[in-house]
mmCIF file as gemmi writes it, N, C-alpha and C atoms, coordinates in Angstrom:
data_model
loop_
_atom_site.group_PDB
_atom_site.id
_atom_site.type_symbol
_atom_site.label_atom_id
_atom_site.label_alt_id
_atom_site.label_comp_id
_atom_site.label_asym_id
_atom_site.label_entity_id
_atom_site.label_seq_id
_atom_site.pdbx_PDB_ins_code
_atom_site.Cartn_x
_atom_site.Cartn_y
_atom_site.Cartn_z
_atom_site.occupancy
_atom_site.B_iso_or_equiv
_atom_site.pdbx_formal_charge
_atom_site.auth_seq_id
_atom_site.auth_asym_id
_atom_site.pdbx_PDB_model_num
ATOM 1 N N . MET Axp A 1 ? 95.053 132.242 189.768 1 0 ? 1 A 1
ATOM 2 C CA . MET Axp A 1 ? 96.358 132.617 190.245 1 0 ? 1 A 1
ATOM 3 C C . MET Axp A 1 ? 96.154 133.508 191.473 1 0 ? 1 A 1
ATOM 4 N N . ARG Axp A 2 ? 96.969 133.321 192.454 1 0 ? 2 A 1
ATOM 5 C CA . ARG Axp A 2 ? 96.926 134.121 193.685 1 0 ? 2 A 1
ATOM 6 C C . ARG Axp A 2 ? 98.106 135.091 193.664 1 0 ? 2 A 1
ATOM 7 N N . ILE Axp A 3 ? 97.793 136.4 193.843 1 0 ? 3 A 1
ATOM 8 C CA . ILE Axp A 3 ? 98.819 137.441 193.819 1 0 ? 3 A 1
ATOM 9 C C . ILE Axp A 3 ? 98.782 138.21 195.136 1 0 ? 3 A 1
ATOM 10 N N . THR Axp A 4 ? 99.95 138.442 195.702 1 0 ? 4 A 1
ATOM 11 C CA . THR Axp A 4 ? 100.067 139.326 196.856 1 0 ? 4 A 1
ATOM 12 C C . THR Axp A 4 ? 100.304 140.733 196.325 1 0 ? 4 A 1
ATOM 13 N N . ILE Axp A 5 ? 99.402 141.64 196.67 1 0 ? 5 A 1
ATOM 14 C CA . ILE Axp A 5 ? 99.503 143.033 196.26 1 0 ? 5 A 1
ATOM 15 C C . ILE Axp A 5 ? 100.096 143.804 197.433 1 0 ? 5 A 1
ATOM 16 N N . ARG Axp A 6 ? 101.167 144.539 197.185 1 0 ? 6 A 1
ATOM 17 C CA . ARG Axp A 6 ? 101.775 145.365 198.228 1 0 ? 6 A 1
ATOM 18 C C . ARG Axp A 6 ? 101.581 146.831 197.846 1 0 ? 6 A 1
ATOM 19 N N . PHE Axp A 7 ? 100.893 147.561 198.706 1 0 ? 7 A 1
ATOM 20 C CA . PHE Axp A 7 ? 100.58 148.959 198.46 1 0 ? 7 A 1
ATOM 21 C C . PHE Axp A 7 ? 101.586 149.847 199.189 1 0 ? 7 A 1
ATOM 22 N N . PHE Axp A 8 ? 102.004 150.934 198.534 1 0 ? 8 A 1
ATOM 23 C CA . PHE Axp A 8 ? 102.947 151.865 199.124 1 0 ? 8 A 1
ATOM 24 C C . PHE Axp A 8 ? 102.366 153.279 199.116 1 0 ? 8 A 1
ATOM 25 N N . ALA Axp A 9 ? 102.747 154.066 200.122 1 0 ? 9 A 1
ATOM 26 C CA . ALA Axp A 9 ? 102.433 155.489 200.242 1 0 ? 9 A 1
ATOM 27 C C . ALA Axp A 9 ? 100.938 155.766 200.049 1 0 ? 9 A 1
ATOM 28 N N . ALA Axp A 10 ? 100.58 156.625 199.092 1 0 ? 10 A 1
ATOM 29 C CA . ALA Axp A 10 ? 99.175 157.015 198.881 1 0 ? 10 A 1
ATOM 30 C C . ALA Axp A 10 ? 98.308 155.821 198.517 1 0 ? 10 A 1
ATOM 31 N N . ALA Axp A 11 ? 98.87 154.838 197.833 1 0 ? 11 A 1
ATOM 32 C CA . ALA Axp A 11 ? 98.096 153.64 197.499 1 0 ? 11 A 1
ATOM 33 C C . ALA Axp A 11 ? 97.746 152.867 198.762 1 0 ? 11 A 1
ATOM 34 N N . ARG Axp A 12 ? 98.667 152.807 199.71 1 0 ? 12 A 1
ATOM 35 C CA . ARG Axp A 12 ? 98.403 152.137 200.985 1 0 ? 12 A 1
ATOM 36 C C . ARG Axp A 12 ? 97.308 152.878 201.746 1 0 ? 12 A 1
ATOM 37 N N . ALA Axp A 13 ? 97.38 154.206 201.761 1 0 ? 13 A 1
ATOM 38 C CA . ALA Axp A 13 ? 96.361 154.997 202.454 1 0 ? 13 A 1
ATOM 39 C C . ALA Axp A 13 ? 94.989 154.78 201.816 1 0 ? 13 A 1
ATOM 40 N N . ALA Axp A 14 ? 94.923 154.779 200.502 1 0 ? 14 A 1
ATOM 41 C CA . ALA Axp A 14 ? 93.64 154.592 199.808 1 0 ? 14 A 1
ATOM 42 C C . ALA Axp A 14 ? 93.108 153.174 199.988 1 0 ? 14 A 1
ATOM 43 N N . ALA Axp A 15 ? 93.993 152.189 199.984 1 0 ? 15 A 1
ATOM 44 C CA . ALA Axp A 15 ? 93.568 150.797 200.135 1 0 ? 15 A 1
ATOM 45 C C . ALA Axp A 15 ? 93.191 150.479 201.576 1 0 ? 15 A 1
ATOM 46 N N . GLY Axp A 16 ? 93.781 151.221 202.511 1 0 ? 16 A 1
ATOM 47 C CA . GLY Axp A 16 ? 93.522 150.96 203.921 1 0 ? 16 A 1
ATOM 48 C C . GLY Axp A 16 ? 94.263 149.745 204.455 1 0 ? 16 A 1
ATOM 49 N N . THR Axp A 17 ? 95.251 149.297 203.704 1 0 ? 17 A 1
ATOM 50 C CA . THR Axp A 17 ? 96.039 148.13 204.104 1 0 ? 17 A 1
ATOM 51 C C . THR Axp A 17 ? 97.385 148.174 203.397 1 0 ? 17 A 1
ATOM 52 N N . GLU Axp A 18 ? 98.344 147.478 203.962 1 0 ? 18 A 1
ATOM 53 C CA . GLU Axp A 18 ? 99.668 147.386 203.35 1 0 ? 18 A 1
ATOM 54 C C . GLU Axp A 18 ? 99.73 146.293 202.29 1 0 ? 18 A 1
ATOM 55 N N . THR Axp A 19 ? 99.01 145.206 202.522 1 0 ? 19 A 1
ATOM 56 C CA . THR Axp A 19 ? 99 144.094 201.565 1 0 ? 19 A 1
ATOM 57 C C . THR Axp A 19 ? 97.588 143.541 201.407 1 0 ? 19 A 1
ATOM 58 N N . SER Axp A 20 ? 97.397 142.923 200.274 1 0 ? 20 A 1
ATOM 59 C CA . SER Axp A 20 ? 96.14 142.243 199.988 1 0 ? 20 A 1
ATOM 60 C C . SER Axp A 20 ? 96.47 141.044 199.114 1 0 ? 20 A 1
ATOM 61 N N . ILE Axp A 21 ? 95.748 139.973 199.3 1 0 ? 21 A 1
ATOM 62 C CA . ILE Axp A 21 ? 95.925 138.792 198.455 1 0 ? 21 A 1
ATOM 63 C C . ILE Axp A 21 ? 94.672 138.629 197.63 1 0 ? 21 A 1
ATOM 64 N N . VAL Axp A 22 ? 94.848 138.528 196.304 1 0 ? 22 A 1
ATOM 65 C CA . VAL Axp A 22 ? 93.709 138.386 195.41 1 0 ? 22 A 1
ATOM 66 C C . VAL Axp A 22 ? 93.874 137.146 194.55 1 0 ? 22 A 1
ATOM 67 N N . ASP Axp A 23 ? 92.762 136.526 194.244 1 0 ? 23 A 1
ATOM 68 C CA . ASP Axp A 23 ? 92.729 135.403 193.309 1 0 ? 23 A 1
ATOM 69 C C . ASP Axp A 23 ? 92.142 135.909 192.006 1 0 ? 23 A 1
ATOM 70 N N . VAL Axp A 24 ? 92.88 135.751 190.921 1 0 ? 24 A 1
ATOM 71 C CA . VAL Axp A 24 ? 92.456 136.231 189.608 1 0 ? 24 A 1
ATOM 72 C C . VAL Axp A 24 ? 92.735 135.156 188.562 1 0 ? 24 A 1
ATOM 73 N N . THR Axp A 25 ? 92.16 135.338 187.384 1 0 ? 25 A 1
ATOM 74 C CA . THR Axp A 25 ? 92.408 134.404 186.293 1 0 ? 25 A 1
ATOM 75 C C . THR Axp A 25 ? 93.834 134.57 185.775 1 0 ? 25 A 1
ATOM 76 N N . ASP Axp A 26 ? 94.374 133.541 185.19 1 0 ? 26 A 1
ATOM 77 C CA . ASP Axp A 26 ? 95.748 133.566 184.699 1 0 ? 26 A 1
ATOM 78 C C . ASP Axp A 26 ? 95.958 134.564 183.565 1 0 ? 26 A 1
ATOM 79 N N . ASP Axp A 27 ? 94.89 134.948 182.875 1 0 ? 27 A 1
ATOM 80 C CA . ASP Axp A 27 ? 95.024 135.852 181.736 1 0 ? 27 A 1
ATOM 81 C C . ASP Axp A 27 ? 94.676 137.299 182.063 1 0 ? 27 A 1
ATOM 82 N N . ILE Axp A 28 ? 94.584 137.652 183.341 1 0 ? 28 A 1
ATOM 83 C CA . ILE Axp A 28 ? 94.201 139.018 183.707 1 0 ? 28 A 1
ATOM 84 C C . ILE Axp A 28 ? 95.276 140.009 183.27 1 0 ? 28 A 1
ATOM 85 N N . THR Axp A 29 ? 94.826 141.173 182.842 1 0 ? 29 A 1
ATOM 86 C CA . THR Axp A 29 ? 95.733 142.25 182.473 1 0 ? 29 A 1
ATOM 87 C C . THR Axp A 29 ? 95.954 143.149 183.68 1 0 ? 29 A 1
ATOM 88 N N . LEU Axp A 30 ? 96.938 144.014 183.593 1 0 ? 30 A 1
ATOM 89 C CA . LEU Axp A 30 ? 97.173 144.98 184.658 1 0 ? 30 A 1
ATOM 90 C C . LEU Axp A 30 ? 95.947 145.878 184.826 1 0 ? 30 A 1
ATOM 91 N N . GLY Axp A 31 ? 95.362 146.317 183.704 1 0 ? 31 A 1
ATOM 92 C CA . GLY Axp A 31 ? 94.152 147.129 183.769 1 0 ? 31 A 1
ATOM 93 C C . GLY Axp A 31 ? 92.991 146.376 184.399 1 0 ? 31 A 1
ATOM 94 N N . GLY Axp A 32 ? 92.869 145.098 184.092 1 0 ? 32 A 1
ATOM 95 C CA . GLY Axp A 32 ? 91.823 144.278 184.693 1 0 ? 32 A 1
ATOM 96 C C . GLY Axp A 32 ? 92.02 144.138 186.193 1 0 ? 32 A 1
ATOM 97 N N . LEU Axp A 33 ? 93.264 143.992 186.614 1 0 ? 33 A 1
ATOM 98 C CA . LEU Axp A 33 ? 93.558 143.899 188.038 1 0 ? 33 A 1
ATOM 99 C C . LEU Axp A 33 ? 93.257 145.225 188.733 1 0 ? 33 A 1
ATOM 100 N N . GLU Axp A 34 ? 93.564 146.33 188.078 1 0 ? 34 A 1
ATOM 101 C CA . GLU Axp A 34 ? 93.214 147.635 188.639 1 0 ? 34 A 1
ATOM 102 C C . GLU Axp A 34 ? 91.702 147.73 188.859 1 0 ? 34 A 1
ATOM 103 N N . SER Axp A 35 ? 90.936 147.235 187.902 1 0 ? 35 A 1
ATOM 104 C CA . SER Axp A 35 ? 89.476 147.245 188.039 1 0 ? 35 A 1
ATOM 105 C C . SER Axp A 35 ? 89.015 146.4 189.216 1 0 ? 35 A 1
ATOM 106 N N . VAL Axp A 36 ? 89.615 145.245 189.388 1 0 ? 36 A 1
ATOM 107 C CA . VAL Axp A 36 ? 89.277 144.37 190.515 1 0 ? 36 A 1
ATOM 108 C C . VAL Axp A 36 ? 89.602 145.06 191.835 1 0 ? 36 A 1
ATOM 109 N N . LEU Axp A 37 ? 90.793 145.636 191.918 1 0 ? 37 A 1
ATOM 110 C CA . LEU Axp A 37 ? 91.228 146.26 193.169 1 0 ? 37 A 1
ATOM 111 C C . LEU Axp A 37 ? 90.399 147.491 193.526 1 0 ? 37 A 1
ATOM 112 N N . GLY Axp A 38 ? 89.984 148.239 192.534 1 0 ? 38 A 1
ATOM 113 C CA . GLY Axp A 38 ? 89.246 149.473 192.787 1 0 ? 38 A 1
ATOM 114 C C . GLY Axp A 38 ? 87.744 149.344 192.726 1 0 ? 38 A 1
ATOM 115 N N . ALA Axp A 39 ? 87.238 148.134 192.512 1 0 ? 39 A 1
ATOM 116 C CA . ALA Axp A 39 ? 85.796 147.935 192.313 1 0 ? 39 A 1
ATOM 117 C C . ALA Axp A 39 ? 84.949 148.47 193.458 1 0 ? 39 A 1
ATOM 118 N N . ASP Axp A 40 ? 85.359 148.253 194.672 1 0 ? 40 A 1
ATOM 119 C CA . ASP Axp A 40 ? 84.578 148.697 195.832 1 0 ? 40 A 1
ATOM 120 C C . ASP Axp A 40 ? 85.217 149.873 196.55 1 0 ? 40 A 1
ATOM 121 N N . ASN Axp A 41 ? 86.196 150.502 195.909 1 0 ? 41 A 1
ATOM 122 C CA . ASN Axp A 41 ? 86.927 151.578 196.565 1 0 ? 41 A 1
ATOM 123 C C . ASN Axp A 41 ? 87.278 152.66 195.535 1 0 ? 41 A 1
ATOM 124 N N . PRO Axp A 42 ? 86.374 153.624 195.326 1 0 ? 42 A 1
ATOM 125 C CA . PRO Axp A 42 ? 86.618 154.662 194.312 1 0 ? 42 A 1
ATOM 126 C C . PRO Axp A 42 ? 87.898 155.468 194.549 1 0 ? 42 A 1
ATOM 127 N N . GLU Axp A 43 ? 88.258 155.694 195.803 1 0 ? 43 A 1
ATOM 128 C CA . GLU Axp A 43 ? 89.488 156.435 196.091 1 0 ? 43 A 1
ATOM 129 C C . GLU Axp A 43 ? 90.702 155.643 195.61 1 0 ? 43 A 1
ATOM 130 N N . LEU Axp A 44 ? 90.721 154.336 195.879 1 0 ? 44 A 1
ATOM 131 C CA . LEU Axp A 44 ? 91.815 153.501 195.416 1 0 ? 44 A 1
ATOM 132 C C . LEU Axp A 44 ? 91.835 153.452 193.887 1 0 ? 44 A 1
ATOM 133 N N . ALA Axp A 45 ? 90.687 153.331 193.265 1 0 ? 45 A 1
ATOM 134 C CA . ALA Axp A 45 ? 90.622 153.304 191.797 1 0 ? 45 A 1
ATOM 135 C C . ALA Axp A 45 ? 91.255 154.56 191.208 1 0 ? 45 A 1
ATOM 136 N N . ARG Axp A 46 ? 90.986 155.706 191.806 1 0 ? 46 A 1
ATOM 137 C CA . ARG Axp A 46 ? 91.545 156.971 191.331 1 0 ? 46 A 1
ATOM 138 C C . ARG Axp A 46 ? 93.072 156.987 191.491 1 0 ? 46 A 1
ATOM 139 N N . VAL Axp A 47 ? 93.573 156.493 192.614 1 0 ? 47 A 1
ATOM 140 C CA . VAL Axp A 47 ? 95.02 156.457 192.855 1 0 ? 47 A 1
ATOM 141 C C . VAL Axp A 47 ? 95.698 155.489 191.885 1 0 ? 47 A 1
ATOM 142 N N . LEU Axp A 48 ? 95.089 154.34 191.641 1 0 ? 48 A 1
ATOM 143 C CA . LEU Axp A 48 ? 95.697 153.323 190.778 1 0 ? 48 A 1
ATOM 144 C C . LEU Axp A 48 ? 95.942 153.832 189.363 1 0 ? 48 A 1
ATOM 145 N N . GLU Axp A 49 ? 95.125 154.761 188.895 1 0 ? 49 A 1
ATOM 146 C CA . GLU Axp A 49 ? 95.297 155.31 187.544 1 0 ? 49 A 1
ATOM 147 C C . GLU Axp A 49 ? 96.651 155.987 187.368 1 0 ? 49 A 1
ATOM 148 N N . ARG Axp A 50 ? 97.24 156.457 188.464 1 0 ? 50 A 1
ATOM 149 C CA . ARG Axp A 50 ? 98.504 157.191 188.4 1 0 ? 50 A 1
ATOM 150 C C . ARG Axp A 50 ? 99.698 156.366 188.864 1 0 ? 50 A 1
ATOM 151 N N . CYS Axp A 51 ? 99.462 155.138 189.246 1 0 ? 51 A 1
ATOM 152 C CA . CYS Axp A 51 ? 100.528 154.308 189.824 1 0 ? 51 A 1
ATOM 153 C C . CYS Axp A 51 ? 101.397 153.634 188.768 1 0 ? 51 A 1
ATOM 154 N N . SER Axp A 52 ? 102.59 153.276 189.202 1 0 ? 52 A 1
ATOM 155 C CA . SER Axp A 52 ? 103.431 152.368 188.426 1 0 ? 52 A 1
ATOM 156 C C . SER Axp A 52 ? 103.495 151.059 189.213 1 0 ? 52 A 1
ATOM 157 N N . TYR Axp A 53 ? 103.967 150.007 188.556 1 0 ? 53 A 1
ATOM 158 C CA . TYR Axp A 53 ? 103.885 148.677 189.149 1 0 ? 53 A 1
ATOM 159 C C . TYR Axp A 53 ? 105.178 147.896 188.945 1 0 ? 53 A 1
ATOM 160 N N . LEU Axp A 54 ? 105.47 147.064 189.933 1 0 ? 54 A 1
ATOM 161 C CA . LEU Axp A 54 ? 106.56 146.091 189.823 1 0 ? 54 A 1
ATOM 162 C C . LEU Axp A 54 ? 105.963 144.703 189.943 1 0 ? 54 A 1
ATOM 163 N N . ARG Axp A 55 ? 106.122 143.901 188.915 1 0 ? 55 A 1
ATOM 164 C CA . ARG Axp A 55 ? 105.647 142.51 188.897 1 0 ? 55 A 1
ATOM 165 C C . ARG Axp A 55 ? 106.834 141.623 189.226 1 0 ? 55 A 1
ATOM 166 N N . ASP Axp A 56 ? 106.814 141.038 190.422 1 0 ? 56 A 1
ATOM 167 C CA . ASP Axp A 56 ? 107.957 140.246 190.889 1 0 ? 56 A 1
ATOM 168 C C . ASP Axp A 56 ? 109.264 141.012 190.683 1 0 ? 56 A 1
ATOM 169 N N . SER Axp A 57 ? 109.27 142.286 191.104 1 0 ? 57 A 1
ATOM 170 C CA . SER Axp A 57 ? 110.427 143.193 191.083 1 0 ? 57 A 1
ATOM 171 C C . SER Axp A 57 ? 110.812 143.71 189.705 1 0 ? 57 A 1
ATOM 172 N N . ILE Axp A 58 ? 109.992 143.473 188.699 1 0 ? 58 A 1
ATOM 173 C CA . ILE Axp A 58 ? 110.269 143.968 187.343 1 0 ? 58 A 1
ATOM 174 C C . ILE Axp A 58 ? 109.155 144.926 186.944 1 0 ? 58 A 1
ATOM 175 N N . ALA Axp A 59 ? 109.543 146.11 186.446 1 0 ? 59 A 1
ATOM 176 C CA . ALA Axp A 59 ? 108.56 147.124 186.071 1 0 ? 59 A 1
ATOM 177 C C . ALA Axp A 59 ? 107.62 146.604 184.982 1 0 ? 59 A 1
ATOM 178 N N . VAL Axp A 60 ? 106.355 146.918 185.145 1 0 ? 60 A 1
ATOM 179 C CA . VAL Axp A 60 ? 105.342 146.586 184.148 1 0 ? 60 A 1
ATOM 180 C C . VAL Axp A 60 ? 104.488 147.836 183.951 1 0 ? 60 A 1
ATOM 181 N N . CYS Axp A 61 ? 104.242 148.195 182.687 1 0 ? 61 A 1
ATOM 182 C CA . CYS Axp A 61 ? 103.496 149.425 182.401 1 0 ? 61 A 1
ATOM 183 C C . CYS Axp A 61 ? 102.286 149.21 181.508 1 0 ? 61 A 1
ATOM 184 N N . ASP Axp A 62 ? 102.308 148.2 180.665 1 0 ? 62 A 1
ATOM 185 C CA . ASP Axp A 62 ? 101.244 148.005 179.686 1 0 ? 62 A 1
ATOM 186 C C . ASP Axp A 62 ? 99.991 147.47 180.374 1 0 ? 62 A 1
ATOM 187 N N . ARG Axp A 63 ? 98.995 148.325 180.508 1 0 ? 63 A 1
ATOM 188 C CA . ARG Axp A 63 ? 97.766 147.956 181.199 1 0 ? 63 A 1
ATOM 189 C C . ARG Axp A 63 ? 96.886 147.003 180.381 1 0 ? 63 A 1
ATOM 190 N N . LEU Axp A 64 ? 97.223 146.809 179.111 1 0 ? 64 A 1
ATOM 191 C CA . LEU Axp A 64 ? 96.422 145.924 178.255 1 0 ? 64 A 1
ATOM 192 C C . LEU Axp A 64 ? 97.023 144.534 178.096 1 0 ? 64 A 1
ATOM 193 N N . ALA Axp A 65 ? 98.271 144.37 178.484 1 0 ? 65 A 1
ATOM 194 C CA . ALA Axp A 65 ? 98.94 143.074 178.333 1 0 ? 65 A 1
ATOM 195 C C . ALA Axp A 65 ? 98.65 142.195 179.553 1 0 ? 65 A 1
ATOM 196 N N . PRO Axp A 66 ? 98.511 140.889 179.341 1 0 ? 66 A 1
ATOM 197 C CA . PRO Axp A 66 ? 98.337 139.982 180.479 1 0 ? 66 A 1
ATOM 198 C C . PRO Axp A 66 ? 99.522 140.075 181.434 1 0 ? 66 A 1
ATOM 199 N N . LEU Axp A 67 ? 99.239 139.99 182.724 1 0 ? 67 A 1
ATOM 200 C CA . LEU Axp A 67 ? 100.308 140.034 183.724 1 0 ? 67 A 1
ATOM 201 C C . LEU Axp A 67 ? 101.208 138.816 183.642 1 0 ? 67 A 1
ATOM 202 N N . GLY Axp A 68 ? 100.646 137.696 183.261 1 0 ? 68 A 1
ATOM 203 C CA . GLY Axp A 68 ? 101.399 136.456 183.284 1 0 ? 68 A 1
ATOM 204 C C . GLY Axp A 68 ? 101.509 135.962 184.711 1 0 ? 68 A 1
ATOM 205 N N . SER Axp A 69 ? 102.187 134.885 184.886 1 0 ? 69 A 1
ATOM 206 C CA . SER Axp A 69 ? 102.327 134.297 186.21 1 0 ? 69 A 1
ATOM 207 C C . SER Axp A 69 ? 103.196 135.196 187.08 1 0 ? 69 A 1
ATOM 208 N N . CYS Axp A 70 ? 102.683 135.544 188.245 1 0 ? 70 A 1
ATOM 209 C CA . CYS Axp A 70 ? 103.477 136.324 189.186 1 0 ? 70 A 1
ATOM 210 C C . CYS Axp A 70 ? 102.989 136.069 190.598 1 0 ? 70 A 1
ATOM 211 N N . ALA Axp A 71 ? 103.856 136.307 191.556 1 0 ? 71 A 1
ATOM 212 C CA . ALA Axp A 71 ? 103.516 136.09 192.949 1 0 ? 71 A 1
ATOM 213 C C . ALA Axp A 71 ? 103.221 137.396 193.675 1 0 ? 71 A 1
ATOM 214 N N . THR Axp A 72 ? 103.945 138.467 193.282 1 0 ? 72 A 1
ATOM 215 C CA . THR Axp A 72 ? 103.825 139.742 193.99 1 0 ? 72 A 1
ATOM 216 C C . THR Axp A 72 ? 103.73 140.893 193.003 1 0 ? 72 A 1
ATOM 217 N N . LEU Axp A 73 ? 102.836 141.829 193.302 1 0 ? 73 A 1
ATOM 218 C CA . LEU Axp A 73 ? 102.724 143.043 192.519 1 0 ? 73 A 1
ATOM 219 C C . LEU Axp A 73 ? 102.818 144.219 193.486 1 0 ? 73 A 1
ATOM 220 N N . ASP Axp A 74 ? 103.828 145.074 193.277 1 0 ? 74 A 1
ATOM 221 C CA . ASP Axp A 74 ? 103.996 146.263 194.099 1 0 ? 74 A 1
ATOM 222 C C . ASP Axp A 74 ? 103.307 147.434 193.407 1 0 ? 74 A 1
ATOM 223 N N . VAL Axp A 75 ? 102.511 148.178 194.166 1 0 ? 75 A 1
ATOM 224 C CA . VAL Axp A 75 ? 101.761 149.328 193.662 1 0 ? 75 A 1
ATOM 225 C C . VAL Axp A 75 ? 102.465 150.587 194.161 1 0 ? 75 A 1
ATOM 226 N N . LEU Axp A 76 ? 103.03 151.351 193.223 1 0 ? 76 A 1
ATOM 227 C CA . LEU Axp A 76 ? 103.853 152.496 193.558 1 0 ? 76 A 1
ATOM 228 C C . LEU Axp A 76 ? 103.243 153.787 193.01 1 0 ? 76 A 1
ATOM 229 N N . PRO Axp A 77 ? 102.649 154.592 193.873 1 0 ? 77 A 1
ATOM 230 C CA . PRO Axp A 77 ? 102.133 155.879 193.398 1 0 ? 77 A 1
ATOM 231 C C . PRO Axp A 77 ? 103.288 156.83 193.095 1 0 ? 77 A 1
ATOM 232 N N . PRO Axp A 78 ? 103.004 157.922 192.382 1 0 ? 78 A 1
ATOM 233 C CA . PRO Axp A 78 ? 104.079 158.897 192.143 1 0 ? 78 A 1
ATOM 234 C C . PRO Axp A 78 ? 104.61 159.418 193.477 1 0 ? 78 A 1
ATOM 235 N N . PHE Axp A 79 ? 105.908 159.522 193.572 1 0 ? 79 A 1
ATOM 236 C CA . PHE Axp A 79 ? 106.553 160.005 194.79 1 0 ? 79 A 1
ATOM 237 C C . PHE Axp A 79 ? 107.091 161.398 194.538 1 0 ? 79 A 1
ATOM 238 N N . ALA Axp A 80 ? 106.954 162.262 195.501 1 0 ? 80 A 1
ATOM 239 C CA . ALA Axp A 80 ? 107.592 163.568 195.425 1 0 ? 80 A 1
ATOM 240 C C . ALA Axp A 80 ? 109.01 163.411 195.943 1 0 ? 80 A 1
ATOM 241 N N . GLY Axp A 81 ? 109.899 164.154 195.401 1 0 ? 81 A 1
ATOM 242 C CA . GLY Axp A 81 ? 111.273 164.047 195.871 1 0 ? 81 A 1
ATOM 243 C C . GLY Axp A 81 ? 112.077 165.236 195.409 1 0 ? 81 A 1
ATOM 244 N N . GLY Axp A 82 ? 113.258 165.259 195.871 1 0 ? 82 A 1
ATOM 245 C CA . GLY Axp A 82 ? 114.084 166.369 195.446 1 0 ? 82 A 1
ATOM 246 C C . GLY Axp A 82 ? 115.502 166.194 195.844 1 0 ? 82 A 1
């Protein structure tokens, strides 16, 4: 399965890019995808631990559940606000 990863804010800074396209197995979990994305980038791996995610615009939190078929995954680090 091919997924477009869109990085925002601190995740974008750590990844060094706004988007990335990855090919993964159909049964990959969110945690498994985090491992793939952070494998060669320890700074990104550290940021991903604190991120929330939108799978095709729907929130996903369970890092152990398979992602299922999706086209886009948005990586959203914690945002400061007030």
